[in-house]
C-alpha positions in Angstrom: 95.5 89.2 85.3 98.7 90.9 86.6 99.0 90.2 90.3 101.2 92.7 92.1 102.2 92.7 95.7 101.2 90.1 98.2 99.7 88.1 95.5 102.2 89.0 92.9 105.6 89.0 94.5 106.7 85.7 95.7 109.9 84.4 95.7 112.2 82.0 95.4 113.9 80.8 98.3 115.7 77.8 98.2 117.8 75.8 100.2 119.9 75.5 97.4 118.0 75.6 94.6 119.6 73.9 91.8 119.6 75.4 88.6 119.7 72.4 86.8 118.2 74.2 84.1 114.6 73.2 84.3 111.8 73.4 86.7 111.0 69.9 87.8 108.1 68.2 86.2 105.5 68.6 88.9 106.7 72.2 89.4 105.5 73.2 86.0 102.8 70.6 85.2 100.6 70.5 88.3 97.4 72.4 87.8 97.6 75.1 90.4 95.0 77.8 91.0 96.3 81.3 90.6 97.3 83.6 92.2 97.8 81.6 95.4 100.8 79.5 94.2 103.8 79.9 92.0 106.2 77.2 90.9 109.3 79.1 89.7 110.4 80.4 93.1 111.5 77.1 94.5 111.0 74.5 91.7 107.9 73.2 93.5 104.5 74.6 94.2 104.9 77.5 96.8 102.2 79.7 98.3 102.9 83.3 97.4 102.3 84.2 101.0 105.3 82.1 101.9 107.7 83.5 99.3 110.7 85.6 100.3 111.7 87.4 97.1 109.9 89.2 94.2 107.9 87.2 91.7 105.2 88.5 89.3 102.6 86.4 87.7 101.2 87.3 84.3 98.1 85.3 83.5 96.6 84.0 80.3 94.0 86.8 80.4 96.7 89.5 80.3 98.7 87.7 77.6 95.7 87.5 75.3 95.4 91.3 75.4 98.8 91.7 73.8 99.5 91.6 70.1 100.1 88.1 68.5 103.0 89.8 66.6 104.9 90.8 69.8 103.8 88.6 72.8 106.9 89.8 74.8 105.1 93.2 75.1 103.2 91.8 78.1 106.5 91.8 80.1 106.3 95.6 80.2 103.6 95.1 82.9 106.2 93.8 85.4 108.3 96.1 87.6 112.0 95.8 87.2 111.8 94.5 83.6 113.2 96.4 80.6 112.2 95.3 77.1 114.1 96.4 74.0 112.9 95.8 70.5 115.3 96.6 67.7 113.0 98.2 65.1 109.6 96.5 65.2 108.0 93.1 65.2 110.3 90.1 64.3 113.5 92.0 65.2 115.9 91.1 68.0 114.1 91.6 71.3 115.9 91.5 74.6 114.8 91.6 78.2 116.8 92.8 81.2 115.9 92.2 84.9 116.9 94.9 87.4 119.5 96.3 85.2 121.5 93.1 84.6 122.6 92.2 81.1 120.1 90.4 78.7 122.3 87.3 78.9 121.8 87.4 82.7 118.0 86.5 82.2 117.4 82.8 82.2 114.4 81.9 80.1 112.4 78.6 80.6 109.6 77.2 78.5 107.7 74.7 80.7 110.7 74.6 82.9 113.2 73.9 80.1 116.1 76.2 79.5 116.0 77.8 76.0 118.7 80.5 76.1 120.6 80.3 72.9 124.1 78.8 73.3 125.3 80.2 69.9 125.0 83.9 70.8 127.9 85.8 72.2 126.3 86.3 75.6 123.9 83.4 75.6 120.7 85.4 75.8 117.2 84.5 74.6 115.8 86.5 71.7 112.2 87.1 72.5 111.4 87.5 68.8 111.3 83.7 69.0 108.5 83.7 71.5 105.2 82.7 69.6 101.8 83.4 71.0 101.0 79.7 71.7 98.5 78.8 74.4 100.3 80.2 77.4 98.7 79.6 80.8 100.9 82.1 82.7 104.4 83.6 82.8 106.2 83.8 86.1 109.0 86.5 86.4 111.4 85.8 89.3 113.7 88.8 89.9 117.1 88.9 91.6 120.1 86.5 91.4 118.7 82.9 91.1 121.8 80.8 90.3 121.4 78.8 93.5 118.2 77.6 92.0 118.8 77.6 88.3 122.6 77.8 87.8 124.3 79.8 85.1 122.5 82.6 83.3 120.1 83.4 86.2 122.1 86.4 87.6 119.4 88.8 86.9 116.4 86.5 87.4 114.2 83.9 85.6 111.3 84.1 83.2 109.3 80.9 83.1 106.8 80.7 80.2 104.2 77.9 81.2 102.0 76.5 78.5 98.6 75.1 79.2 98.2 71.6 80.4 95.0 69.7 79.4 92.3 69.0 82.0 88.7 68.1 81.9 86.4 68.2 78.9 87.9 69.1 75.5 88.5 72.8 75.2 88.9 74.4 71.7 89.9 78.0 70.9 90.6 79.9 67.7 91.4 83.5 66.9 92.2 85.8 64.0 93.6 89.3 64.0 94.5 92.0 61.5 95.5 95.6 61.4 98.1 98.2 60.6 101.3 97.7 58.7 99.7 94.9 56.7 99.5 92.6 59.8 97.6 89.4 59.8 97.7 86.8 62.6 95.9 83.7 64.0 96.1 80.9 66.5 94.3 77.7 67.5 94.4 75.5 70.5 92.8 72.3 71.8 93.2 70.8 75.3 91.5 68.4 77.6 91.8 64.9 79.2 90.4 61.5 78.6 90.8 59.0 81.5 94.5 58.9 82.5 95.6 60.9 79.4 95.7 64.7 79.3 96.8 66.7 76.2 97.2 70.3 75.0 98.2 71.5 71.5 98.4 74.9 70.1 99.7 76.7 67.0 100.0 80.4 66.0 101.3 82.5 63.1 101.6 86.0 62.0 102.7 88.0 59.0 103.4 91.8 58.7 104.8 94.1 56.0 106.3 96.2 58.8 108.2 99.3 58.3 111.9 100.2 57.8 113.7 99.2 61.0 116.4 101.8 60.2 115.2 105.3 60.3 111.5 104.9 60.3 109.8 108.1 61.7 113.2 109.6 62.6 113.2 113.0 61.0 116.9 113.6 60.9 117.2 110.5 58.8 114.2 110.6 56.6 114.7 114.3 55.7 118.1 113.5 54.2 117.1 110.6 52.0 116.6 110.8 48.3 114.4 107.7 48.1 111.8 106.2 50.5 113.0 103.7 53.2 112.2 100.1 52.3 109.8 98.0 54.5 111.1 95.3 56.7 108.5 92.6 57.1 108.4 89.5 59.3 106.7 86.2 59.6 106.6 83.8 62.5 104.9 80.5 63.1 104.9 78.5 66.4 103.5 75.4 68.0 103.5 73.8 71.4 102.2 70.5 72.8 102.1 68.5 76.0 100.8 65.0 76.6 100.8 63.3 80.0 99.7 59.9 81.1 98.9 59.0 84.7 100.3 55.4 84.7 99.1 55.0 88.3 98.0 57.4 91.1 101.6 57.9 92.0 103.3 57.9 88.6 102.9 60.3 85.7 104.8 60.5 82.4 104.9 63.6 80.2 106.3 64.5 76.8 106.2 68.0 75.4 107.8 70.5 73.1 107.8 73.9 71.6 108.9 75.3 68.2 109.0 78.6 66.5 110.3 79.9 63.2 110.9 83.6 62.7 111.8 85.1 59.3 112.5 88.8 59.2 114.0 91.5 56.9 116.6 93.4 58.9 118.7 96.5 58.5 122.4 96.6 59.2 123.8 97.8 62.4 124.5 101.6 62.1 128.1 102.6 62.2 130.4 105.2 60.9 131.7 102.9 58.2 128.3 101.5 57.0 127.0 103.3 53.8 124.0 101.1 53.3 122.2 100.7 56.7 118.8 100.4 55.0 119.7 97.4 53.0 118.0 94.1 52.0 119.5 92.0 54.8 117.4 89.0 56.1 117.6 86.6 59.1 115.9 83.3 59.8 115.7 81.8 63.3 114.4 78.5 64.4 113.9 77.3 68.0 113.1 73.7 69.1 112.6 72.3 72.5 111.5 68.9 73.6 111.3 67.1 76.9 110.2 63.9 78.7 109.4 63.8 82.4 108.7 60.9 84.7 107.3 61.8 88.2 106.9 59.1 90.8 105.8 59.5 94.4 107.3 56.9 96.8 107.1 56.0 100.5 103.4 57.0 100.6 104.1 60.4 99.1 107.0 61.4 101.4 109.5 61.4 98.5 108.6 62.7 95.1 111.1 61.7 92.4 111.3 63.5 89.0 113.4 62.3 86.1 113.8 64.8 83.2 115.5 64.5 79.8 115.3 67.6 77.7 116.9 69.2 74.7 116.8 72.5 72.7 118.3 73.8 69.5 118.5 77.2 67.9 119.4 77.7 64.3 120.2 81.2 63.1 121.1 82.3 59.5 121.9 85.8 58.4 122.2 87.3 54.9 123.9 90.6 55.4 124.2 93.0 52.4 125.7 96.4 52.7 128.5 98.7 51.6 131.6 100.1 53.3 132.2 102.4 50.4 129.8 103.1 47.6 129.2 101.8 44.8 130.9 98.6 46.1 128.7 96.1 47.9 129.4 93.2 50.3 127.2 90.2 50.7 128.1 87.9 53.6 126.3 84.9 55.0 126.6 83.5 58.6 125.1 80.5 60.2 124.9 79.6 64.0 123.6 76.4 65.5 123.4 76.1 69.3 122.2 73.0 71.0 121.6 71.8 74.6 121.0 68.3 75.8 120.5 67.5 79.6 119.4 64.8 82.0 118.3 65.7 85.5 117.0 64.1 88.7 115.1 66.1 91.4 113.9 64.8 94.7 111.4 66.5 97.0 111.5 65.0 100.5 108.8 66.0 103.0 110.3 66.3 106.5 107.1 66.9 108.4 107.5 69.8 110.8 111.0 70.3 109.5 109.8 71.4 106.1 110.7 70.3 102.6 114.1 69.3 101.3 114.7 69.6 97.5 117.8 68.1 96.1 119.1 66.8 92.9 121.8 66.5 90.2 122.0 67.4 86.5 124.3 66.9 83.5 124.2 69.1 80.5 126.0 69.5 77.2 126.0 72.6 75.1 127.2 72.8 71.5 128.0 75.6 69.0 128.6 75.4 65.3 129.2 78.6 63.4 129.9 79.0 59.7 130.4 81.9 57.2 131.0 82.6 53.6 131.3 85.6 51.3 129.2 86.0 48.2 130.4 89.6 47.2 132.8 91.0 46.3 135.0 87.8 46.5 133.0 84.5 46.6 134.4 82.0 49.1 133.4 78.5 50.2 131.6 78.1 53.5 134.1 78.1 56.4 133.5 76.4 59.7 134.6 79.0 62.3 133.7 77.2 65.5 132.7 73.6 66.3 132.8 73.3 70.1 131.0 71.9 73.1 131.2 71.9 76.9 129.7 69.7 79.6 128.4 71.0 83.0 127.6 68.8 86.0 125.6 70.3 88.8 124.3 69.3 92.3 122.1 71.3 94.5 120.0 71.3 97.7 117.2 73.5 99.0 115.6 73.5 102.4 112.3 75.3 103.1 110.9 75.4 106.6 108.9 77.4 109.0 110.5 77.5 112.5 107.5 79.5 114.0 104.0 80.2 112.7 104.0 82.8 109.9 107.7 82.8 109.4 108.9 81.0 106.3 112.6 80.5 105.6 114.7 78.9 102.9 118.4 78.3 102.4 120.1 76.6 99.5 123.3 76.1 97.5 124.5 74.8 94.3 127.7 73.7 92.7 128.2 73.8 88.9 131.3 72.2 87.5 132.3 72.8 83.8 134.5 70.2 82.2 137.8 71.7 81.3 136.6 75.0 82.5 135.5 77.1 85.4 133.6 75.8 88.5 131.5 77.9 90.8 129.3 77.6 93.9 126.3 79.8 94.6 124.0 80.2 97.6 120.7 81.9 98.5 118.6 82.6 101.6 115.1 84.1 101.9 112.7 85.0 104.6 109.0 85.9 104.7 107.0 86.9 107.7 103.2 87.4 107.7 102.0 89.7 110.4 98.8 88.1 111.7 95.5 89.9 111.0 97.2 92.8 109.2 97.4 91.8 105.6 101.1 92.6 105.8 104.0 90.5 104.6 107.6 91.4 105.1 110.2 89.6 103.0 113.9 89.6 102.2 116.3 87.6 100.1 120.0 87.6 99.6 122.1 85.4 97.2 124.9 85.0 94.7 124.8 84.6 91.0 127.2 83.3 88.4 127.3 83.0 84.6 129.8 80.7 82.8 131.6 82.0 79.7 129.7 81.2 76.5 131.1 78.9 73.8 131.3 81.9 71.6 133.3 83.9 74.1 135.7 81.0 74.5 136.1 79.7 71.0 135.3 82.3 68.4 138.5 82.6 66.3 138.2 86.3 65.9 137.4 87.3 69.5 137.4 84.1 71.7 139.6 83.7 74.8 140.3 80.4 76.5 140.5 80.5 80.3 137.8 83.1 80.9 136.4 83.2 84.4 132.7 83.1 85.2 130.8 86.3 85.8 129.8 86.7 89.4 127.3 88.8 91.4 125.8 89.2 94.8 122.4 90.8 95.4 119.7 91.3 98.0 116.2 92.8 98.2 113.9 93.7 101.0 110.2 94.4 100.5 106.7 94.7 101.9 103.4 93.5 100.5 100.2 95.0 101.9 96.6 93.9 101.4 93.8 96.3 102.4 90.0 96.5 102.2 89.3 92.8 101.9 92.0 92.4 99.2 90.5 95.2 97.1 93.9 97.1 97.4 97.1 95.3 96.9 100.3 97.3 97.3 104.0 96.2 97.0 107.3 97.9 97.5 110.8 96.4 97.0 114.3 97.8 97.4 117.1 95.9 95.6 120.8 96.2 95.1 123.3 94.1 93.1 127.1 94.1 92.5 128.7 92.4 89.5 132.3 91.5 88.9 134.4 89.6 86.3 131.9 90.8 83.6 133.0 89.7 80.2 133.5 92.5 77.6 135.3 93.0 74.4 138.6 94.8 74.8 142.4 94.8 74.3 144.5 92.9 76.8 147.6 90.7 77.1 145.4 87.7 77.0 144.5 88.4 73.3 146.2 86.3 70.7 148.6 88.1 68.3 146.1 87.7 65.4 143.3 89.4 67.5 144.5 92.9 66.5 141.3 94.7 67.5 140.8 92.9 70.8 139.1 89.8 72.4 136.8 88.8 75.2 138.2 89.6 78.7 137.1 89.6 82.3 137.3 93.3 83.0 134.1 95.0 84.0 132.4 95.7 87.3 128.9 97.1 87.7 126.3 98.0 90.3 122.6 98.3 90.1 120.1 99.3 92.7 116.5 100.6 92.8 113.0 100.5 93.9 110.1 98.5 92.5 106.5 99.7 93.2 103.2 98.1 92.2 99.5 98.7 93.0 96.3 96.9 92.1 93.2 98.7 93.3 89.7 97.5 92.7 88.2 101.0 92.9 84.6 100.1 92.1 84.1 96.3 92.1 83.0 94.9 88.8 83.3 98.3 87.2 86.6 100.1 87.6 90.1 98.8 88.5 93.5 100.5 88.4 96.9 98.9 88.1 100.3 100.6 88.3 103.9 99.7 88.3 107.0 101.8 88.6 110.8 101.2 88.7 113.6 103.4 89.8 116.9 102.1 88.6 120.5 103.1 89.2 122.8 101.1 86.8 126.5 102.0 86.6 129.8 100.7 85.2 132.0 100.8 88.3 135.2 101.3 86.2 133.9 104.5 84.4 131.0 105.5 86.7 128.9 105.9 83.6 125.3 104.6 83.2 124.9 101.3 81.6 123.3 101.2 78.2 119.6 100.8 77.6 118.6 101.0 81.3 116.2 103.9 82.0 116.4 105.5 85.3 112.6 105.7 85.5 110.0 103.5 83.9 106.4 102.4 84.7 103.0 101.6 83.5 99.6 102.9 84.5 96.5 100.9 83.4 92.8 101.1 84.0 90.0 98.6 83.5 86.5 99.8 82.9 83.4 97.4 82.6 80.6 99.8 81.8 78.2 97.0 80.8 78.3 93.3 81.2 80.6 91.7 78.6 82.4 94.9 77.7 85.8 95.8 78.9 87.8 98.9 78.0 91.4 99.2 79.2 93.5 102.3 78.5 97.2 102.3 79.5 100.2 104.4 79.5 103.8 103.1 79.2 106.3 105.6 80.6 110.1 105.2 79.9 112.7 107.7 80.9 115.9 108.8 79.1 118.7 106.3 78.7 121.7 105.7 76.5 121.6 103.4 73.5 125.3 102.4 73.6 127.9 102.0 76.3 129.9 105.0 77.5 126.8 107.1 77.6 126.7 107.4 73.8 123.5 108.2 71.9 121.1 109.5 74.6 117.5 108.5 73.9 114.7 110.9 74.8 112.0 109.8 77.3 108.6 108.9 75.9 105.1 108.0 76.9 103.0 105.6 74.8 99.2 105.5 75.1 97.4 102.3 74.2 93.8 101.2 74.5 92.4 97.7 74.5 88.8 96.7 74.4 86.9 93.5 74.0 83.2 92.5 74.0 81.9 89.1 74.8 79.1 88.4 72.3 78.1 85.1 74.0 79.6 82.2 75.8 81.6 81.3 72.6 82.5 84.4 70.7 84.2 87.7 71.6 85.5 90.5 69.5 88.4 92.9 70.4 90.2 95.9 69.2 93.5 97.4 70.2 94.9 100.9 69.5 98.6 101.4 70.0 100.6 104.6 70.4 97.4 106.6 69.9 99.2 109.9 70.4 101.7 108.9 67.6 104.6 109.5 69.9 108.1 109.5 68.2 110.6 107.5 70.2 113.4 105.1 69.8 114.4 102.0 71.8 117.7 101.6 69.9 119.5 104.5 68.3 118.5 105.0 64.7 115.9 102.2 64.7 112.3 103.1 64.3 109.1 102.2 66.3 105.5 101.9 65.2 103.4 105.0 64.9 99.6 105.2 65.6 98.2 101.8 64.7 95.1 99.8 65.0 94.2 96.1 65.3 91.0 94.1 65.6 90.3 90.4 66.0 87.7 87.7 66.8 88.1 84.9 69.3 86.0 81.8 69.9 86.3 79.3 72.7 84.1 76.3 73.4 
């Protein structure tokens, strides 16, 4: 379950945390009881009580309560996180941490970096996240480049799939409901002698609703014909197999894949006359890795060797009109790849703590193509075929100079071949006040994000010589446990400053043929706010309450206008009732304040409250049934201007585990 505060906020601290892109093998694969430990904060198992910055743990139990069609919804339970879905399941879904850009969120699957190198800002599209057998999700907030390098300016989301252990475990589930939705998943895991294994697969299909204009009166009232439905289908699979070669050596191979097909609507603009068109997209994501972990010198030094790769393929068929009755039909393809090799060492220093150090080399590639079908057919054109190599080194020292005081200090250097190089650092501190249930914590660090291949090499907007985006940020917080851990409270204040942000504009650095502009380092921004969380076991085994709230100030420093799609206020209030054994009823309210859909405070979106109810009943040790009602009050709201959201909808399913 969601663990706020002392047990939920934990943090990274690293002597230098490397970002080498992936959490080291043991970090992600060791079976660790929750919620006492996290692995993302320092790339190795860390007691939450010793963590100095904010980390939230979402468990498998909470993940199972979200829809198979939109597993990213579970992230709305975390303070400081903003989720934006562009018109329903299967559409582009982005996540921002503490007001940073979506491309400033580093996403890992089992410690492997899966951000898409082919997008303009290098973000991860959460519509590619399939509901495979996920053991937990750790959300680490604040600048983490000293741990994970580029892309980790806002924070890190680490999606950790199940690792097999013990007797074979099987689970299956089916679900159906509104908008013609059907979904299912299956998983098996366990271990036999030195071999452990875990495999899972999932899929969903929905008829959906029109992404453009659905339940938006000012649009629907002006149409002469009904809006067409935009359906979506997704399949996904994940697997991990590890072999204990000896008590000190373990080898693991694993991977993840998803395929997402979706009907989409064109971006709304003043020159688009067919926003509700028959456009489509297909996205495929593949990740694979091999890890070898070896303990030497009687366990004093742990060595982890990791080879990993990921690939994202995106294809778009865009059909629309700039002036009726003439139509255009354009097709675009993007292939982004990443291949890396990494070494990480964890050296136990006795009373002097733990030293983590390592090095990594990574290659990113981008291939983009386009062709026109209407009105003037053309052959496929190769727009970009580019790559870049990054070499990184890092170090992280964790130590406790006195009892109950836990410190970390770390730094990292990333060197991009024929490009920019940057160094980052981070320091954290956590102090547990004896016999009080109180932990004080603080962290400070810098972040950096290298220009993407698209920003550098796209022929229409790319600019060679772009500098890396930079940031500095800090947070300070308190976690309080009361009444024998029945009450868990947490409060965090944070602030960040960003510079050299890359934006599209007109400048002397644009090439003559770039008439309308190019990517330039121009923007500065600031964000600050407060994150609050509470977990109260009001009546043990009968009634529990969980709440999160985020106050966010996010401004463009050049214009002093609010940044787009960052609500000033947002939160979630949830209750858990267990009136009889085996029955759980969980109503919740998601609250989101007003915000602007586009930069420059354009298209203000009204605040909204969404009321959901989830219930499940355990029939016996094997079977359980569940039902979920979403948006019970049928609230009309938009997350992106002119794009619809689901109305009152109902889903039900059956799960079996044995």
